[in-house]
C-alpha positions in Angstrom: 2.5 -23.7 1.3 4.2 -22.9 4.6 2.9 -19.4 5.6 -0.5 -17.8 6.3 -0.7 -14.0 6.6 -3.7 -13.3 8.8 -5.4 -9.9 9.0 -8.3 -9.1 11.4 -10.3 -6.1 10.3 -13.2 -4.0 11.4 -14.5 -1.1 9.1 -11.0 -0.5 7.7 -11.4 -1.2 4.0 -9.3 1.8 2.9 -6.4 0.6 5.1 -6.8 -2.9 3.8 -6.0 -1.5 0.3 -2.5 -0.6 1.6 -2.0 -4.0 3.2 -3.1 -5.7 0.0 -0.8 -3.6 -2.1 2.2 -4.7 0.0 1.2 -8.3 -0.2 0.8 -8.5 -4.0 4.2 -6.8 -4.4 6.0 -9.4 -2.4 9.1 -10.9 -4.0 7.7 -14.3 -3.0 3.9 -14.9 -3.1 4.0 -18.4 -1.7 1.5 -17.7 1.1 -2.2 -17.4 1.7 -3.9 -14.2 3.1 -6.7 -15.0 5.5 -8.9 -12.1 6.4 -11.4 -12.3 9.3 -13.9 -9.5 9.1 -15.1 -8.7 12.6 -18.5 -7.4 11.6 -17.7 -4.6 9.3 -20.4 -2.5 7.7 -18.3 -0.3 5.4 -18.2 -2.6 2.3 -15.1 -4.5 3.5 -16.4 -7.8 2.0 -16.9 -6.2 -1.5 -13.4 -4.7 -1.3 -11.8 -8.0 -0.5 -13.8 -9.8 -3.2 -12.3 -7.3 -5.6 -8.8 -8.1 -4.4 -9.5 -11.8 -4.9 -10.9 -11.3 -8.4 -7.5 -9.9 -9.4 -5.9 -13.3 -8.8 -2.6 -11.9 -7.7 -2.4 -13.8 -4.4 -4.4 -16.5 -2.6 -7.1 -14.9 -0.4 -9.6 -16.3 2.0 -12.3 -14.1 3.5 -14.3 -15.0 6.6 -17.0 -12.9 8.3 -17.9 -13.0 12.0 -20.2 -11.0 14.2 -18.3 -8.3 16.0 -16.5 -9.9 18.9 -13.1 -8.1 19.0 -9.6 -8.8 17.6 -8.9 -11.7 19.9 -11.9 -13.7 18.8 -11.0 -12.9 15.2 -7.4 -14.1 15.9 -8.7 -17.4 17.3 -10.9 -17.9 14.2 -7.9 -17.1 12.0 -5.8 -19.8 13.7 -8.7 -22.2 13.3 -9.0 -21.5 9.6 -5.2 -21.7 9.0 -4.0 -24.7 7.1 -0.3 -23.8 7.0 2.3 -24.6 9.7 3.4 -20.9 10.1 1.2 -17.9 10.9 1.9 -14.2 10.7 -0.6 -11.6 12.0 -0.6 -8.4 9.9 -2.8 -5.8 11.3 -5.0 -3.9 8.8 -3.0 -0.7 9.4 0.4 -2.4 8.8 2.2 -3.3 5.6 4.9 -5.8 4.8 8.2 -4.7 3.3 8.7 -6.1 -0.2 10.9 -9.1 0.7 9.2 -9.9 4.1 7.7 -13.3 3.0 11.0 -14.3 1.3 12.9 -13.5 4.5 10.4 -15.4 6.7 10.6 -18.5 4.5 14.4 -18.4 4.6 14.3 -18.2 8.4 11.7 -21.0 8.6 14.1 -23.2 6.6 16.9 -22.3 9.0 14.6 -23.1 11.9 13.8 -26.5 10.5 17.4 -27.3 9.9 18.2 -26.4 13.5 15.5 -28.6 14.9 16.5 -31.5 12.7 20.1 -31.2 13.9 19.2 -30.8 17.6 19.2 -33.9 19.8 15.9 -34.9 21.3 17.2 -34.5 24.8 18.2 -30.9 24.1 14.8 -30.0 22.7 12.9 -31.7 25.5 14.8 -30.2 28.4 11.6 -29.1 30.3 8.8 -31.3 28.9 9.6 -34.8 27.6 6.5 -34.8 25.5 7.4 -31.6 23.6 8.3 -31.9 20.0 9.9 -28.5 19.7 11.3 -25.7 21.8 10.8 -23.1 19.0 7.6 -21.1 19.0 8.4 -18.9 16.1 10.4 -15.9 14.8 10.9 -12.4 16.2 11.7 -9.5 13.8 11.3 -5.8 13.8 8.5 -3.4 13.1 9.5 -0.1 11.5 8.4 3.4 10.9 9.7 2.8 7.4 11.6 0.0 5.6 14.8 1.4 7.1 13.9 3.1 10.3 13.0 1.1 13.4 9.7 1.8 15.1 11.2 2.1 18.5 14.6 3.4 17.5 16.1 0.6 19.7 17.7 -2.4 18.0 17.9 -5.9 19.3 20.8 -6.7 21.7 24.1 -7.1 19.8 24.2 -10.8 20.1 21.2 -11.1 17.9 22.3 -8.7 15.1 24.0 -11.3 12.8 21.2 -12.3 10.4 23.2 -15.4 9.4 23.4 -16.7 13.0 20.4 -18.3 14.7 19.9 -17.3 18.3 17.1 -18.4 20.6 15.4 -16.1 23.1 12.1 -15.3 24.8 10.3 -12.0 24.3 10.8 -11.3 28.0 14.6 -11.9 27.8 14.8 -9.4 24.9 13.2 -6.7 27.0 15.4 -7.6 30.0 18.4 -7.0 27.8 17.3 -3.5 26.9 15.1 -3.9 23.8 12.1 -1.6 23.5 9.3 -1.3 21.1 7.0 -3.6 19.0 8.0 -6.7 17.2 6.8 -8.7 14.2 6.0 -12.2 15.4 5.7 -15.3 13.1 4.4 -18.3 15.0 4.2 -22.0 14.5 0.4 -22.5 14.1 0.5 -25.4 16.5 1.8 -23.1 19.2 -1.1 -20.6 18.7 -3.5 -23.5 18.9 -2.0 -24.5 22.2 -2.4 -21.0 23.5 -5.7 -19.4 22.3 -6.8 -16.0 23.6 -9.5 -16.3 26.3 -12.9 -15.3 25.0 -14.6 -13.4 27.9 -18.3 -12.8 27.9 -19.1 -9.1 27.5 -15.4 -8.2 26.6 -13.7 -7.8 23.2 -10.0 -7.3 24.1 -7.2 -9.2 25.8 -3.7 -7.8 26.1 -1.5 -9.7 23.6 1.3 -10.0 26.2 -1.0 -12.2 28.3 -0.6 -15.0 25.7 3.0 -14.1 24.8 4.0 -14.5 28.4 2.4 -18.0 28.5 4.4 -18.9 25.3 7.5 -17.5 26.8 7.2 -19.9 29.8 7.6 -22.9 27.5 9.1 -21.9 24.2 11.7 -19.6 22.6 12.0 -17.7 19.3 14.6 -17.3 16.6 15.6 -13.7 16.1 15.5 -12.2 12.6 17.1 -8.7 13.0 15.3 -7.2 10.0 12.2 -4.9 9.6 9.4 -7.0 8.2 6.4 -4.8 8.8 5.9 -1.1 8.7 3.2 0.6 10.7 2.0 4.2 11.3 2.4 5.7 14.8 -0.8 7.2 15.9 -0.1 9.1 19.2 -3.2 11.3 19.3 -5.7 9.9 21.7 -3.5 7.0 22.7 -4.0 7.5 26.5 -7.8 7.8 26.1 -7.8 4.7 23.9 -5.9 2.6 26.5 -8.2 3.9 29.2 -11.3 2.8 27.3 -9.8 -0.6 26.7 -9.2 -1.0 30.4 -12.7 0.2 31.3 -14.4 -2.0 28.8 -12.3 -5.2 29.4 -11.6 -5.3 33.2 -11.6 -9.1 33.4 -9.0 -9.4 30.7 -6.7 -6.9 32.4 -7.1 -8.7 35.7 -5.8 -11.8 34.0 -2.9 -9.9 32.5 -1.9 -8.1 35.8 -2.3 -11.3 37.9 0.0 -13.1 35.6 2.6 -10.3 35.4 2.5 -9.9 39.2 3.2 -13.6 39.5 6.0 -14.1 37.0 8.0 -10.8 37.3 11.1 -11.0 39.5 11.2 -8.7 42.5 11.7 -5.2 41.3 10.0 -1.8 41.0 8.2 -3.3 38.0 6.9 -6.1 40.1 5.6 -3.7 42.7 3.8 -1.8 39.9 2.2 -5.0 38.6 1.2 -6.0 42.2 -0.6 -2.7 42.6 -2.5 -3.1 39.4 -3.3 -6.7 40.3 -4.9 -5.7 43.5 -6.8 -2.8 41.8 -8.2 -5.1 39.1 -9.0 -7.8 41.6 -11.1 -5.1 43.4 -12.7 -3.9 40.2 -13.6 -7.4 39.0 -14.6 -8.9 42.4 -11.8 -11.5 42.4 -10.8 -12.5 45.9 -7.0 -12.2 46.3 -6.8 -15.6 47.8 -7.8 -17.0 44.4 -4.6 -16.0 42.7 -2.3 -18.9 42.2 1.4 -18.5 43.0 1.3 -15.0 44.5 2.5 -15.0 48.1 0.7 -13.2 51.0 3.8 -11.0 51.3 3.7 -10.0 47.7 0.0 -9.2 48.1 0.9 -6.9 51.0 3.6 -5.3 49.0 1.0 -4.3 46.4 -1.0 -2.3 48.8 0.8 1.1 48.4 0.5 0.8 44.6 -3.2 0.0 44.8 -3.7 3.0 47.1 -1.8 5.3 44.7 -3.9 4.1 41.7 -7.1 4.6 43.6 -6.1 8.1 44.7 -5.0 9.2 41.3 -7.9 7.5 39.4 -5.4 5.7 37.2 -6.2 2.3 35.6 
């Protein structure tokens, strides 16, 4: 078996039924579904045991005390015994041929790596066995409508042609919106999410930026997952995440301020970096790789954020 579909969940047994329905209806069921229950109290375990009793797909259920999605994600990677790993959130579903398309792309990826010369793969790090972190595909509002309404850049739109990119480069070329990411499990083990005492959330881009710095992805220009857009309360939800997880957001903004080329976006990140350094008590001199000049450039943004009360 090549693929694990991983779902972290917390008190979402009704949504899990939708995810399960999409998994058992796959045109290819050569995968294992690992569920990490993050301390649910709504009967999630009994619901999942019922799924498993049907014998339609291979299911593993694991329970942990409530610690947030990122701890659940780390546990899912630990439990994974397949070389490839897809995170399917409990409120998402897979399109019917998603697993089939992923396995085809995995085969193409393996063929590419077998054909590549070692000195081409090891351009940056001579000890590296691969330059490929995984596969990038679309999320959709439906099986036919893109979630963001913005397609990948045109050079990635030929499904029969393998192109390598980083997530960052995709966005620089004009892509917007969410993606479906299928990772090599070994890469996720190399880049676990930080587990911060007293906090339960880390922005996913914090880890994706780290992976981008060393690896690339193949692009699969297809919708693989479908998710519902919930706009009501989004701003309040993000504000709560920031209020409750300041250390994690400091790590995110410090990293973004450091790696983003000089632009208005970098000035934005520098302002947030300074703000969260203030909120978390980090001395600015502790940041690695951010020049004194850049720290000064972040002052107007920090003042604006403080005056407006934005986080």
